[in-house]
mmCIF file of the protein (N, C-alpha, C, O) and its ligand, coordinates in Angstrom:
data_MODEL
# 
_entry.id   MODEL 
# 
loop_
_entity.id 
_entity.type 
_entity.pdbx_number_of_molecules 
1 polymer     1 
2 non-polymer 1 
# 
_entity_poly.entity_id                      1 
_entity_poly.type                           'polypeptide(L)' 
_entity_poly.nstd_linkage                   no 
_entity_poly.nstd_monomer                   no 
_entity_poly.pdbx_seq_one_letter_code       MPQKIVCKSCKEVLYEGELLKSPQDVIKKFEGKCPKCKKDLKFSTEGVDVHPCTTK 
_entity_poly.pdbx_seq_one_letter_code_can   MPQKIVCKSCKEVLYEGELLKSPQDVIKKFEGKCPKCKKDLKFSTEGVDVHPCTTK 
_entity_poly.pdbx_strand_id                 A 
# 
loop_
_entity_poly_seq.entity_id 
_entity_poly_seq.num 
_entity_poly_seq.mon_id 
_entity_poly_seq.hetero 
1 1  MET n 
1 2  PRO n 
1 3  GLN n 
1 4  LYS n 
1 5  ILE n 
1 6  VAL n 
1 7  CYS n 
1 8  LYS n 
1 9  SER n 
1 10 CYS n 
1 11 LYS n 
1 12 GLU n 
1 13 VAL n 
1 14 LEU n 
1 15 TYR n 
1 16 GLU n 
1 17 GLY n 
1 18 GLU n 
1 19 LEU n 
1 20 LEU n 
1 21 LYS n 
1 22 SER n 
1 23 PRO n 
1 24 GLN n 
1 25 ASP n 
1 26 VAL n 
1 27 ILE n 
1 28 LYS n 
1 29 LYS n 
1 30 PHE n 
1 31 GLU n 
1 32 GLY n 
1 33 LYS n 
1 34 CYS n 
1 35 PRO n 
1 36 LYS n 
1 37 CYS n 
1 38 LYS n 
1 39 LYS n 
1 40 ASP n 
1 41 LEU n 
1 42 LYS n 
1 43 PHE n 
1 44 SER n 
1 45 THR n 
1 46 GLU n 
1 47 GLY n 
1 48 VAL n 
1 49 ASP n 
1 50 VAL n 
1 51 HIS n 
1 52 PRO n 
1 53 CYS n 
1 54 THR n 
1 55 THR n 
1 56 LYS n 
# 
loop_
_struct_asym.id 
_struct_asym.entity_id 
A 1 
B 2 
# 
loop_
_chem_comp.id 
_chem_comp.type 
_chem_comp.mon_nstd_flag 
ASP 'L-peptide linking' y 
CYS 'L-peptide linking' y 
GLN 'L-peptide linking' y 
GLU 'L-peptide linking' y 
GLY 'peptide linking'   y 
HIS 'L-peptide linking' y 
ILE 'L-peptide linking' y 
LEU 'L-peptide linking' y 
LYS 'L-peptide linking' y 
MET 'L-peptide linking' y 
PHE 'L-peptide linking' y 
PRO 'L-peptide linking' y 
SER 'L-peptide linking' y 
THR 'L-peptide linking' y 
TYR 'L-peptide linking' y 
VAL 'L-peptide linking' y 
ZN  non-polymer         . 
# 
_pdbx_entity_nonpoly.entity_id   2 
_pdbx_entity_nonpoly.name        ? 
_pdbx_entity_nonpoly.comp_id     ZN 
# 
_pdbx_nonpoly_scheme.asym_id         B 
_pdbx_nonpoly_scheme.entity_id       2 
_pdbx_nonpoly_scheme.mon_id          ZN 
_pdbx_nonpoly_scheme.ndb_seq_num     1 
_pdbx_nonpoly_scheme.pdb_seq_num     101 
_pdbx_nonpoly_scheme.auth_seq_num    101 
_pdbx_nonpoly_scheme.pdb_mon_id      ZN 
_pdbx_nonpoly_scheme.auth_mon_id     ZN 
_pdbx_nonpoly_scheme.pdb_strand_id   A 
_pdbx_nonpoly_scheme.pdb_ins_code    . 
# 
loop_
_atom_site.group_PDB 
_atom_site.id 
_atom_site.type_symbol 
_atom_site.label_atom_id 
_atom_site.label_alt_id 
_atom_site.label_comp_id 
_atom_site.label_asym_id 
_atom_site.label_entity_id 
_atom_site.label_seq_id 
_atom_site.pdbx_PDB_ins_code 
_atom_site.Cartn_x 
_atom_site.Cartn_y 
_atom_site.Cartn_z 
_atom_site.occupancy 
_atom_site.B_iso_or_equiv 
_atom_site.pdbx_formal_charge 
_atom_site.auth_seq_id 
_atom_site.auth_comp_id 
_atom_site.auth_asym_id 
_atom_site.auth_atom_id 
_atom_site.pdbx_PDB_model_num 
ATOM   1   N  N  . MET A 1 1  ? 127.495 113.101 161.220 1.00 0.00 ? 1   MET A N  1 
ATOM   2   C  CA . MET A 1 1  ? 128.833 112.976 160.614 1.00 0.00 ? 1   MET A CA 1 
ATOM   3   C  C  . MET A 1 1  ? 128.842 113.677 159.255 1.00 0.00 ? 1   MET A C  1 
ATOM   4   O  O  . MET A 1 1  ? 127.935 113.465 158.450 1.00 0.00 ? 1   MET A O  1 
ATOM   5   N  N  . PRO A 1 2  ? 129.829 114.490 158.995 1.00 0.00 ? 2   PRO A N  1 
ATOM   6   C  CA . PRO A 1 2  ? 129.886 115.155 157.686 1.00 0.00 ? 2   PRO A CA 1 
ATOM   7   C  C  . PRO A 1 2  ? 129.918 114.131 156.557 1.00 0.00 ? 2   PRO A C  1 
ATOM   8   O  O  . PRO A 1 2  ? 130.423 113.018 156.707 1.00 0.00 ? 2   PRO A O  1 
ATOM   9   N  N  . GLN A 1 3  ? 129.377 114.537 155.457 1.00 0.00 ? 3   GLN A N  1 
ATOM   10  C  CA . GLN A 1 3  ? 129.173 113.616 154.365 1.00 0.00 ? 3   GLN A CA 1 
ATOM   11  C  C  . GLN A 1 3  ? 129.650 114.251 153.066 1.00 0.00 ? 3   GLN A C  1 
ATOM   12  O  O  . GLN A 1 3  ? 129.651 115.471 152.901 1.00 0.00 ? 3   GLN A O  1 
ATOM   13  N  N  . LYS A 1 4  ? 130.050 113.390 152.165 1.00 0.00 ? 4   LYS A N  1 
ATOM   14  C  CA . LYS A 1 4  ? 130.589 113.866 150.896 1.00 0.00 ? 4   LYS A CA 1 
ATOM   15  C  C  . LYS A 1 4  ? 130.008 112.997 149.785 1.00 0.00 ? 4   LYS A C  1 
ATOM   16  O  O  . LYS A 1 4  ? 130.025 111.768 149.863 1.00 0.00 ? 4   LYS A O  1 
ATOM   17  N  N  . ILE A 1 5  ? 129.505 113.647 148.770 1.00 0.00 ? 5   ILE A N  1 
ATOM   18  C  CA . ILE A 1 5  ? 128.983 112.900 147.627 1.00 0.00 ? 5   ILE A CA 1 
ATOM   19  C  C  . ILE A 1 5  ? 129.795 113.299 146.404 1.00 0.00 ? 5   ILE A C  1 
ATOM   20  O  O  . ILE A 1 5  ? 129.863 114.475 146.046 1.00 0.00 ? 5   ILE A O  1 
ATOM   21  N  N  . VAL A 1 6  ? 130.403 112.317 145.774 1.00 0.00 ? 6   VAL A N  1 
ATOM   22  C  CA . VAL A 1 6  ? 131.289 112.614 144.640 1.00 0.00 ? 6   VAL A CA 1 
ATOM   23  C  C  . VAL A 1 6  ? 130.824 111.883 143.382 1.00 0.00 ? 6   VAL A C  1 
ATOM   24  O  O  . VAL A 1 6  ? 130.196 110.826 143.453 1.00 0.00 ? 6   VAL A O  1 
ATOM   25  N  N  . CYS A 1 7  ? 131.143 112.466 142.244 1.00 0.00 ? 7   CYS A N  1 
ATOM   26  C  CA . CYS A 1 7  ? 130.893 111.834 140.956 1.00 0.00 ? 7   CYS A CA 1 
ATOM   27  C  C  . CYS A 1 7  ? 131.788 110.611 140.835 1.00 0.00 ? 7   CYS A C  1 
ATOM   28  O  O  . CYS A 1 7  ? 132.985 110.670 141.119 1.00 0.00 ? 7   CYS A O  1 
ATOM   29  N  N  . LYS A 1 8  ? 131.194 109.503 140.409 1.00 0.00 ? 8   LYS A N  1 
ATOM   30  C  CA . LYS A 1 8  ? 131.985 108.292 140.311 1.00 0.00 ? 8   LYS A CA 1 
ATOM   31  C  C  . LYS A 1 8  ? 133.003 108.356 139.181 1.00 0.00 ? 8   LYS A C  1 
ATOM   32  O  O  . LYS A 1 8  ? 134.055 107.720 139.246 1.00 0.00 ? 8   LYS A O  1 
ATOM   33  N  N  . SER A 1 9  ? 132.690 109.114 138.162 1.00 0.00 ? 9   SER A N  1 
ATOM   34  C  CA . SER A 1 9  ? 133.582 109.144 137.002 1.00 0.00 ? 9   SER A CA 1 
ATOM   35  C  C  . SER A 1 9  ? 134.794 110.026 137.217 1.00 0.00 ? 9   SER A C  1 
ATOM   36  O  O  . SER A 1 9  ? 135.926 109.595 136.997 1.00 0.00 ? 9   SER A O  1 
ATOM   37  N  N  . CYS A 1 10 ? 134.563 111.269 137.649 1.00 0.00 ? 10  CYS A N  1 
ATOM   38  C  CA . CYS A 1 10 ? 135.653 112.219 137.694 1.00 0.00 ? 10  CYS A CA 1 
ATOM   39  C  C  . CYS A 1 10 ? 136.027 112.629 139.119 1.00 0.00 ? 10  CYS A C  1 
ATOM   40  O  O  . CYS A 1 10 ? 136.955 113.411 139.320 1.00 0.00 ? 10  CYS A O  1 
ATOM   41  N  N  . LYS A 1 11 ? 135.310 112.103 140.097 1.00 0.00 ? 11  LYS A N  1 
ATOM   42  C  CA . LYS A 1 11 ? 135.577 112.397 141.505 1.00 0.00 ? 11  LYS A CA 1 
ATOM   43  C  C  . LYS A 1 11 ? 135.293 113.841 141.904 1.00 0.00 ? 11  LYS A C  1 
ATOM   44  O  O  . LYS A 1 11 ? 135.740 114.304 142.954 1.00 0.00 ? 11  LYS A O  1 
ATOM   45  N  N  . GLU A 1 12 ? 134.560 114.535 141.072 1.00 0.00 ? 12  GLU A N  1 
ATOM   46  C  CA . GLU A 1 12 ? 134.132 115.881 141.434 1.00 0.00 ? 12  GLU A CA 1 
ATOM   47  C  C  . GLU A 1 12 ? 133.249 115.814 142.671 1.00 0.00 ? 12  GLU A C  1 
ATOM   48  O  O  . GLU A 1 12 ? 132.354 114.973 142.756 1.00 0.00 ? 12  GLU A O  1 
ATOM   49  N  N  . VAL A 1 13 ? 133.501 116.703 143.634 1.00 0.00 ? 13  VAL A N  1 
ATOM   50  C  CA . VAL A 1 13 ? 132.671 116.726 144.828 1.00 0.00 ? 13  VAL A CA 1 
ATOM   51  C  C  . VAL A 1 13 ? 131.375 117.458 144.518 1.00 0.00 ? 13  VAL A C  1 
ATOM   52  O  O  . VAL A 1 13 ? 131.382 118.648 144.203 1.00 0.00 ? 13  VAL A O  1 
ATOM   53  N  N  . LEU A 1 14 ? 130.278 116.748 144.608 1.00 0.00 ? 14  LEU A N  1 
ATOM   54  C  CA . LEU A 1 14 ? 128.968 117.323 144.291 1.00 0.00 ? 14  LEU A CA 1 
ATOM   55  C  C  . LEU A 1 14 ? 128.310 117.905 145.530 1.00 0.00 ? 14  LEU A C  1 
ATOM   56  O  O  . LEU A 1 14 ? 127.540 118.863 145.449 1.00 0.00 ? 14  LEU A O  1 
ATOM   57  N  N  . TYR A 1 15 ? 128.617 117.321 146.666 1.00 0.00 ? 15  TYR A N  1 
ATOM   58  C  CA . TYR A 1 15 ? 128.093 117.846 147.918 1.00 0.00 ? 15  TYR A CA 1 
ATOM   59  C  C  . TYR A 1 15 ? 129.030 117.460 149.050 1.00 0.00 ? 15  TYR A C  1 
ATOM   60  O  O  . TYR A 1 15 ? 129.528 116.337 149.128 1.00 0.00 ? 15  TYR A O  1 
ATOM   61  N  N  . GLU A 1 16 ? 129.250 118.429 149.921 1.00 0.00 ? 16  GLU A N  1 
ATOM   62  C  CA . GLU A 1 16 ? 130.055 118.154 151.105 1.00 0.00 ? 16  GLU A CA 1 
ATOM   63  C  C  . GLU A 1 16 ? 129.497 118.985 152.237 1.00 0.00 ? 16  GLU A C  1 
ATOM   64  O  O  . GLU A 1 16 ? 129.332 120.196 152.089 1.00 0.00 ? 16  GLU A O  1 
ATOM   65  N  N  . GLY A 1 17 ? 129.206 118.366 153.360 1.00 0.00 ? 17  GLY A N  1 
ATOM   66  C  CA . GLY A 1 17 ? 128.670 119.151 154.464 1.00 0.00 ? 17  GLY A CA 1 
ATOM   67  C  C  . GLY A 1 17 ? 128.231 118.320 155.634 1.00 0.00 ? 17  GLY A C  1 
ATOM   68  O  O  . GLY A 1 17 ? 128.308 117.092 155.639 1.00 0.00 ? 17  GLY A O  1 
ATOM   69  N  N  . GLU A 1 18 ? 127.760 119.054 156.638 1.00 0.00 ? 18  GLU A N  1 
ATOM   70  C  CA . GLU A 1 18 ? 127.350 118.421 157.881 1.00 0.00 ? 18  GLU A CA 1 
ATOM   71  C  C  . GLU A 1 18 ? 126.009 117.711 157.739 1.00 0.00 ? 18  GLU A C  1 
ATOM   72  O  O  . GLU A 1 18 ? 125.763 116.679 158.363 1.00 0.00 ? 18  GLU A O  1 
ATOM   73  N  N  . LEU A 1 19 ? 125.143 118.293 156.899 1.00 0.00 ? 19  LEU A N  1 
ATOM   74  C  CA . LEU A 1 19 ? 123.815 117.727 156.760 1.00 0.00 ? 19  LEU A CA 1 
ATOM   75  C  C  . LEU A 1 19 ? 123.841 116.462 155.924 1.00 0.00 ? 19  LEU A C  1 
ATOM   76  O  O  . LEU A 1 19 ? 124.512 116.394 154.894 1.00 0.00 ? 19  LEU A O  1 
ATOM   77  N  N  . LEU A 1 20 ? 123.115 115.480 156.373 1.00 0.00 ? 20  LEU A N  1 
ATOM   78  C  CA . LEU A 1 20 ? 122.970 114.280 155.578 1.00 0.00 ? 20  LEU A CA 1 
ATOM   79  C  C  . LEU A 1 20 ? 121.977 114.556 154.453 1.00 0.00 ? 20  LEU A C  1 
ATOM   80  O  O  . LEU A 1 20 ? 120.823 114.915 154.686 1.00 0.00 ? 20  LEU A O  1 
ATOM   81  N  N  . LYS A 1 21 ? 122.455 114.378 153.247 1.00 0.00 ? 21  LYS A N  1 
ATOM   82  C  CA . LYS A 1 21 ? 121.590 114.576 152.095 1.00 0.00 ? 21  LYS A CA 1 
ATOM   83  C  C  . LYS A 1 21 ? 121.473 113.274 151.354 1.00 0.00 ? 21  LYS A C  1 
ATOM   84  O  O  . LYS A 1 21 ? 122.409 112.475 151.318 1.00 0.00 ? 21  LYS A O  1 
ATOM   85  N  N  . SER A 1 22 ? 120.326 113.067 150.767 1.00 0.00 ? 22  SER A N  1 
ATOM   86  C  CA . SER A 1 22 ? 120.218 111.866 149.954 1.00 0.00 ? 22  SER A CA 1 
ATOM   87  C  C  . SER A 1 22 ? 120.868 112.141 148.605 1.00 0.00 ? 22  SER A C  1 
ATOM   88  O  O  . SER A 1 22 ? 120.730 113.236 148.059 1.00 0.00 ? 22  SER A O  1 
ATOM   89  N  N  . PRO A 1 23 ? 121.568 111.164 148.073 1.00 0.00 ? 23  PRO A N  1 
ATOM   90  C  CA . PRO A 1 23 ? 122.192 111.337 146.756 1.00 0.00 ? 23  PRO A CA 1 
ATOM   91  C  C  . PRO A 1 23 ? 121.181 111.781 145.710 1.00 0.00 ? 23  PRO A C  1 
ATOM   92  O  O  . PRO A 1 23 ? 121.507 112.545 144.801 1.00 0.00 ? 23  PRO A O  1 
ATOM   93  N  N  . GLN A 1 24 ? 119.963 111.300 145.844 1.00 0.00 ? 24  GLN A N  1 
ATOM   94  C  CA . GLN A 1 24 ? 118.919 111.692 144.880 1.00 0.00 ? 24  GLN A CA 1 
ATOM   95  C  C  . GLN A 1 24 ? 118.701 113.198 144.866 1.00 0.00 ? 24  GLN A C  1 
ATOM   96  O  O  . GLN A 1 24 ? 118.544 113.798 143.803 1.00 0.00 ? 24  GLN A O  1 
ATOM   97  N  N  . ASP A 1 25 ? 118.690 113.809 146.055 1.00 0.00 ? 25  ASP A N  1 
ATOM   98  C  CA . ASP A 1 25 ? 118.504 115.260 146.141 1.00 0.00 ? 25  ASP A CA 1 
ATOM   99  C  C  . ASP A 1 25 ? 119.635 116.005 145.468 1.00 0.00 ? 25  ASP A C  1 
ATOM   100 O  O  . ASP A 1 25 ? 119.421 116.997 144.771 1.00 0.00 ? 25  ASP A O  1 
ATOM   101 N  N  . VAL A 1 26 ? 120.840 115.515 145.687 1.00 0.00 ? 26  VAL A N  1 
ATOM   102 C  CA . VAL A 1 26 ? 122.012 116.168 145.119 1.00 0.00 ? 26  VAL A CA 1 
ATOM   103 C  C  . VAL A 1 26 ? 122.019 116.012 143.597 1.00 0.00 ? 26  VAL A C  1 
ATOM   104 O  O  . VAL A 1 26 ? 122.317 116.954 142.862 1.00 0.00 ? 26  VAL A O  1 
ATOM   105 N  N  . ILE A 1 27 ? 121.689 114.822 143.151 1.00 0.00 ? 27  ILE A N  1 
ATOM   106 C  CA . ILE A 1 27 ? 121.639 114.554 141.710 1.00 0.00 ? 27  ILE A CA 1 
ATOM   107 C  C  . ILE A 1 27 ? 120.569 115.424 141.059 1.00 0.00 ? 27  ILE A C  1 
ATOM   108 O  O  . ILE A 1 27 ? 120.766 115.957 139.967 1.00 0.00 ? 27  ILE A O  1 
ATOM   109 N  N  . LYS A 1 28 ? 119.445 115.560 141.736 1.00 0.00 ? 28  LYS A N  1 
ATOM   110 C  CA . LYS A 1 28 ? 118.362 116.386 141.220 1.00 0.00 ? 28  LYS A CA 1 
ATOM   111 C  C  . LYS A 1 28 ? 118.803 117.836 141.086 1.00 0.00 ? 28  LYS A C  1 
ATOM   112 O  O  . LYS A 1 28 ? 118.457 118.523 140.124 1.00 0.00 ? 28  LYS A O  1 
ATOM   113 N  N  . LYS A 1 29 ? 119.573 118.285 142.069 1.00 0.00 ? 29  LYS A N  1 
ATOM   114 C  CA . LYS A 1 29 ? 120.057 119.660 142.055 1.00 0.00 ? 29  LYS A CA 1 
ATOM   115 C  C  . LYS A 1 29 ? 120.914 119.932 140.821 1.00 0.00 ? 29  LYS A C  1 
ATOM   116 O  O  . LYS A 1 29 ? 120.894 121.030 140.265 1.00 0.00 ? 29  LYS A O  1 
ATOM   117 N  N  . PHE A 1 30 ? 121.653 118.935 140.411 1.00 0.00 ? 30  PHE A N  1 
ATOM   118 C  CA . PHE A 1 30 ? 122.500 119.086 139.226 1.00 0.00 ? 30  PHE A CA 1 
ATOM   119 C  C  . PHE A 1 30 ? 121.801 118.603 137.968 1.00 0.00 ? 30  PHE A C  1 
ATOM   120 O  O  . PHE A 1 30 ? 122.434 118.387 136.935 1.00 0.00 ? 30  PHE A O  1 
ATOM   121 N  N  . GLU A 1 31 ? 120.496 118.437 138.066 1.00 0.00 ? 31  GLU A N  1 
ATOM   122 C  CA . GLU A 1 31 ? 119.669 118.036 136.921 1.00 0.00 ? 31  GLU A CA 1 
ATOM   123 C  C  . GLU A 1 31 ? 120.151 116.731 136.289 1.00 0.00 ? 31  GLU A C  1 
ATOM   124 O  O  . GLU A 1 31 ? 120.080 116.546 135.074 1.00 0.00 ? 31  GLU A O  1 
ATOM   125 N  N  . GLY A 1 32 ? 120.639 115.838 137.137 1.00 0.00 ? 32  GLY A N  1 
ATOM   126 C  CA . GLY A 1 32 ? 120.972 114.501 136.661 1.00 0.00 ? 32  GLY A CA 1 
ATOM   127 C  C  . GLY A 1 32 ? 122.300 114.367 135.963 1.00 0.00 ? 32  GLY A C  1 
ATOM   128 O  O  . GLY A 1 32 ? 122.646 113.295 135.465 1.00 0.00 ? 32  GLY A O  1 
ATOM   129 N  N  . LYS A 1 33 ? 123.064 115.483 135.924 1.00 0.00 ? 33  LYS A N  1 
ATOM   130 C  CA . LYS A 1 33 ? 124.361 115.403 135.249 1.00 0.00 ? 33  LYS A CA 1 
ATOM   131 C  C  . LYS A 1 33 ? 125.464 115.978 136.132 1.00 0.00 ? 33  LYS A C  1 
ATOM   132 O  O  . LYS A 1 33 ? 125.263 116.956 136.853 1.00 0.00 ? 33  LYS A O  1 
ATOM   133 N  N  . CYS A 1 34 ? 126.619 115.350 136.058 1.00 0.00 ? 34  CYS A N  1 
ATOM   134 C  CA . CYS A 1 34 ? 127.777 115.915 136.734 1.00 0.00 ? 34  CYS A CA 1 
ATOM   135 C  C  . CYS A 1 34 ? 128.136 117.244 136.070 1.00 0.00 ? 34  CYS A C  1 
ATOM   136 O  O  . CYS A 1 34 ? 128.252 117.310 134.846 1.00 0.00 ? 34  CYS A O  1 
ATOM   137 N  N  . PRO A 1 35 ? 128.316 118.319 136.877 1.00 0.00 ? 35  PRO A N  1 
ATOM   138 C  CA . PRO A 1 35 ? 128.634 119.623 136.303 1.00 0.00 ? 35  PRO A CA 1 
ATOM   139 C  C  . PRO A 1 35 ? 130.011 119.649 135.650 1.00 0.00 ? 35  PRO A C  1 
ATOM   140 O  O  . PRO A 1 35 ? 130.291 120.516 134.822 1.00 0.00 ? 35  PRO A O  1 
ATOM   141 N  N  . LYS A 1 36 ? 130.858 118.716 136.013 1.00 0.00 ? 36  LYS A N  1 
ATOM   142 C  CA . LYS A 1 36 ? 132.225 118.736 135.496 1.00 0.00 ? 36  LYS A CA 1 
ATOM   143 C  C  . LYS A 1 36 ? 132.375 117.874 134.244 1.00 0.00 ? 36  LYS A C  1 
ATOM   144 O  O  . LYS A 1 36 ? 132.768 118.365 133.186 1.00 0.00 ? 36  LYS A O  1 
ATOM   145 N  N  . CYS A 1 37 ? 132.059 116.585 134.374 1.00 0.00 ? 37  CYS A N  1 
ATOM   146 C  CA . CYS A 1 37 ? 132.295 115.683 133.245 1.00 0.00 ? 37  CYS A CA 1 
ATOM   147 C  C  . CYS A 1 37 ? 131.020 115.428 132.434 1.00 0.00 ? 37  CYS A C  1 
ATOM   148 O  O  . CYS A 1 37 ? 131.047 114.727 131.423 1.00 0.00 ? 37  CYS A O  1 
ATOM   149 N  N  . LYS A 1 38 ? 129.890 116.012 132.898 1.00 0.00 ? 38  LYS A N  1 
ATOM   150 C  CA . LYS A 1 38 ? 128.611 115.916 132.179 1.00 0.00 ? 38  LYS A CA 1 
ATOM   151 C  C  . LYS A 1 38 ? 128.068 114.489 132.095 1.00 0.00 ? 38  LYS A C  1 
ATOM   152 O  O  . LYS A 1 38 ? 127.174 114.198 131.300 1.00 0.00 ? 38  LYS A O  1 
ATOM   153 N  N  . LYS A 1 39 ? 128.607 113.628 132.907 1.00 0.00 ? 39  LYS A N  1 
ATOM   154 C  CA . LYS A 1 39 ? 128.105 112.262 132.898 1.00 0.00 ? 39  LYS A CA 1 
ATOM   155 C  C  . LYS A 1 39 ? 126.706 112.207 133.508 1.00 0.00 ? 39  LYS A C  1 
ATOM   156 O  O  . LYS A 1 39 ? 126.403 112.891 134.485 1.00 0.00 ? 39  LYS A O  1 
ATOM   157 N  N  . ASP A 1 40 ? 125.880 111.384 132.910 1.00 0.00 ? 40  ASP A N  1 
ATOM   158 C  CA . ASP A 1 40 ? 124.539 111.170 133.420 1.00 0.00 ? 40  ASP A CA 1 
ATOM   159 C  C  . ASP A 1 40 ? 124.626 110.466 134.761 1.00 0.00 ? 40  ASP A C  1 
ATOM   160 O  O  . ASP A 1 40 ? 125.177 109.370 134.870 1.00 0.00 ? 40  ASP A O  1 
ATOM   161 N  N  . LEU A 1 41 ? 124.076 111.108 135.773 1.00 0.00 ? 41  LEU A N  1 
ATOM   162 C  CA . LEU A 1 41 ? 124.118 110.508 137.108 1.00 0.00 ? 41  LEU A CA 1 
ATOM   163 C  C  . LEU A 1 41 ? 122.931 109.595 137.380 1.00 0.00 ? 41  LEU A C  1 
ATOM   164 O  O  . LEU A 1 41 ? 122.851 108.957 138.431 1.00 0.00 ? 41  LEU A O  1 
ATOM   165 N  N  . LYS A 1 42 ? 122.032 109.540 136.445 1.00 0.00 ? 42  LYS A N  1 
ATOM   166 C  CA . LYS A 1 42 ? 120.957 108.534 136.425 1.00 0.00 ? 42  LYS A CA 1 
ATOM   167 C  C  . LYS A 1 42 ? 119.925 108.652 137.546 1.00 0.00 ? 42  LYS A C  1 
ATOM   168 O  O  . LYS A 1 42 ? 119.123 107.738 137.738 1.00 0.00 ? 42  LYS A O  1 
ATOM   169 N  N  . PHE A 1 43 ? 119.932 109.748 138.281 1.00 0.00 ? 43  PHE A N  1 
ATOM   170 C  CA . PHE A 1 43 ? 118.970 109.911 139.368 1.00 0.00 ? 43  PHE A CA 1 
ATOM   171 C  C  . PHE A 1 43 ? 118.937 108.718 140.314 1.00 0.00 ? 43  PHE A C  1 
ATOM   172 O  O  . PHE A 1 43 ? 117.885 108.359 140.843 1.00 0.00 ? 43  PHE A O  1 
ATOM   173 N  N  . SER A 1 44 ? 120.077 108.120 140.515 1.00 0.00 ? 44  SER A N  1 
ATOM   174 C  CA . SER A 1 44 ? 120.136 107.004 141.457 1.00 0.00 ? 44  SER A CA 1 
ATOM   175 C  C  . SER A 1 44 ? 121.482 107.070 142.152 1.00 0.00 ? 44  SER A C  1 
ATOM   176 O  O  . SER A 1 44 ? 122.301 107.947 141.876 1.00 0.00 ? 44  SER A O  1 
ATOM   177 N  N  . THR A 1 45 ? 121.693 106.149 143.040 1.00 0.00 ? 45  THR A N  1 
ATOM   178 C  CA . THR A 1 45 ? 122.976 106.128 143.740 1.00 0.00 ? 45  THR A CA 1 
ATOM   179 C  C  . THR A 1 45 ? 124.071 105.477 142.910 1.00 0.00 ? 45  THR A C  1 
ATOM   180 O  O  . THR A 1 45 ? 125.225 105.423 143.334 1.00 0.00 ? 45  THR A O  1 
ATOM   181 N  N  . GLU A 1 46 ? 123.717 104.983 141.733 1.00 0.00 ? 46  GLU A N  1 
ATOM   182 C  CA . GLU A 1 46 ? 124.710 104.284 140.922 1.00 0.00 ? 46  GLU A CA 1 
ATOM   183 C  C  . GLU A 1 46 ? 125.840 105.196 140.441 1.00 0.00 ? 46  GLU A C  1 
ATOM   184 O  O  . GLU A 1 46 ? 126.996 104.783 140.343 1.00 0.00 ? 46  GLU A O  1 
ATOM   185 N  N  . GLY A 1 47 ? 125.477 106.447 140.143 1.00 0.00 ? 47  GLY A N  1 
ATOM   186 C  CA . GLY A 1 47 ? 126.452 107.332 139.531 1.00 0.00 ? 47  GLY A CA 1 
ATOM   187 C  C  . GLY A 1 47 ? 127.352 108.072 140.499 1.00 0.00 ? 47  GLY A C  1 
ATOM   188 O  O  . GLY A 1 47 ? 128.283 108.758 140.078 1.00 0.00 ? 47  GLY A O  1 
ATOM   189 N  N  . VAL A 1 48 ? 127.090 107.943 141.780 1.00 0.00 ? 48  VAL A N  1 
ATOM   190 C  CA . VAL A 1 48 ? 127.853 108.716 142.750 1.00 0.00 ? 48  VAL A CA 1 
ATOM   191 C  C  . VAL A 1 48 ? 128.388 107.819 143.874 1.00 0.00 ? 48  VAL A C  1 
ATOM   192 O  O  . VAL A 1 48 ? 127.900 106.712 144.103 1.00 0.00 ? 48  VAL A O  1 
ATOM   193 N  N  . ASP A 1 49 ? 129.374 108.322 144.540 1.00 0.00 ? 49  ASP A N  1 
ATOM   194 C  CA . ASP A 1 49 ? 129.886 107.669 145.729 1.00 0.00 ? 49  ASP A CA 1 
ATOM   195 C  C  . ASP A 1 49 ? 129.586 108.554 146.930 1.00 0.00 ? 49  ASP A C  1 
ATOM   196 O  O  . ASP A 1 49 ? 129.712 109.777 146.863 1.00 0.00 ? 49  ASP A O  1 
ATOM   197 N  N  . VAL A 1 50 ? 129.196 107.935 148.008 1.00 0.00 ? 50  VAL A N  1 
ATOM   198 C  CA . VAL A 1 50 ? 128.952 108.691 149.247 1.00 0.00 ? 50  VAL A CA 1 
ATOM   199 C  C  . VAL A 1 50 ? 129.982 108.263 150.275 1.00 0.00 ? 50  VAL A C  1 
ATOM   200 O  O  . VAL A 1 50 ? 130.127 107.085 150.600 1.00 0.00 ? 50  VAL A O  1 
ATOM   201 N  N  . HIS A 1 51 ? 130.691 109.264 150.773 1.00 0.00 ? 51  HIS A N  1 
ATOM   202 C  CA . HIS A 1 51 ? 131.724 108.977 151.774 1.00 0.00 ? 51  HIS A CA 1 
ATOM   203 C  C  . HIS A 1 51 ? 131.459 109.731 153.042 1.00 0.00 ? 51  HIS A C  1 
ATOM   204 O  O  . HIS A 1 51 ? 131.081 110.902 152.994 1.00 0.00 ? 51  HIS A O  1 
ATOM   205 N  N  . PRO A 1 52 ? 131.641 109.109 154.162 1.00 0.00 ? 52  PRO A N  1 
ATOM   206 C  CA . PRO A 1 52 ? 131.683 109.886 155.392 1.00 0.00 ? 52  PRO A CA 1 
ATOM   207 C  C  . PRO A 1 52 ? 133.015 110.626 155.433 1.00 0.00 ? 52  PRO A C  1 
ATOM   208 O  O  . PRO A 1 52 ? 134.058 110.063 155.100 1.00 0.00 ? 52  PRO A O  1 
ATOM   209 N  N  . CYS A 1 53 ? 132.973 111.889 155.842 1.00 0.00 ? 53  CYS A N  1 
ATOM   210 C  CA . CYS A 1 53 ? 134.208 112.650 155.987 1.00 0.00 ? 53  CYS A CA 1 
ATOM   211 C  C  . CYS A 1 53 ? 134.748 112.384 157.386 1.00 0.00 ? 53  CYS A C  1 
ATOM   212 O  O  . CYS A 1 53 ? 134.282 112.970 158.364 1.00 0.00 ? 53  CYS A O  1 
ATOM   213 N  N  . THR A 1 54 ? 135.708 111.521 157.471 1.00 0.00 ? 54  THR A N  1 
ATOM   214 C  CA . THR A 1 54 ? 136.189 111.152 158.788 1.00 0.00 ? 54  THR A CA 1 
ATOM   215 C  C  . THR A 1 54 ? 137.361 112.021 159.225 1.00 0.00 ? 54  THR A C  1 
ATOM   216 O  O  . THR A 1 54 ? 137.192 112.961 160.002 1.00 0.00 ? 54  THR A O  1 
ATOM   217 N  N  . THR A 1 55 ? 138.532 111.706 158.728 1.00 0.00 ? 55  THR A N  1 
ATOM   218 C  CA . THR A 1 55 ? 139.706 112.449 159.152 1.00 0.00 ? 55  THR A CA 1 
ATOM   219 C  C  . THR A 1 55 ? 139.995 113.601 158.223 1.00 0.00 ? 55  THR A C  1 
ATOM   220 O  O  . THR A 1 55 ? 139.712 113.540 157.026 1.00 0.00 ? 55  THR A O  1 
ATOM   221 N  N  . LYS A 1 56 ? 140.560 114.652 158.781 1.00 0.00 ? 56  LYS A N  1 
ATOM   222 C  CA . LYS A 1 56 ? 140.959 115.794 157.946 1.00 0.00 ? 56  LYS A CA 1 
ATOM   223 C  C  . LYS A 1 56 ? 142.412 116.141 158.232 1.00 0.00 ? 56  LYS A C  1 
ATOM   224 O  O  . LYS A 1 56 ? 142.953 117.073 157.638 1.00 0.00 ? 56  LYS A O  1 
HETATM 225 ZN ZN . ZN  B 2 .  ? 131.886 113.849 136.944 1.00 0.00 2 101 ZN  A ZN 1 
# 
């Protein structure tokens, strides 16, 4: 199922795609900060929301 990982603060989409990625990998890719609002994502799932992309 396609997956979407968004910043909890500004709702910026950090990752969207068919592959299941761990939030940690995505956070690591952005060096622990949201590229948009610069919020510390804390290298955990606390700073992001993960949504299944169901309907389009
Ligand atoms: Zn953000």
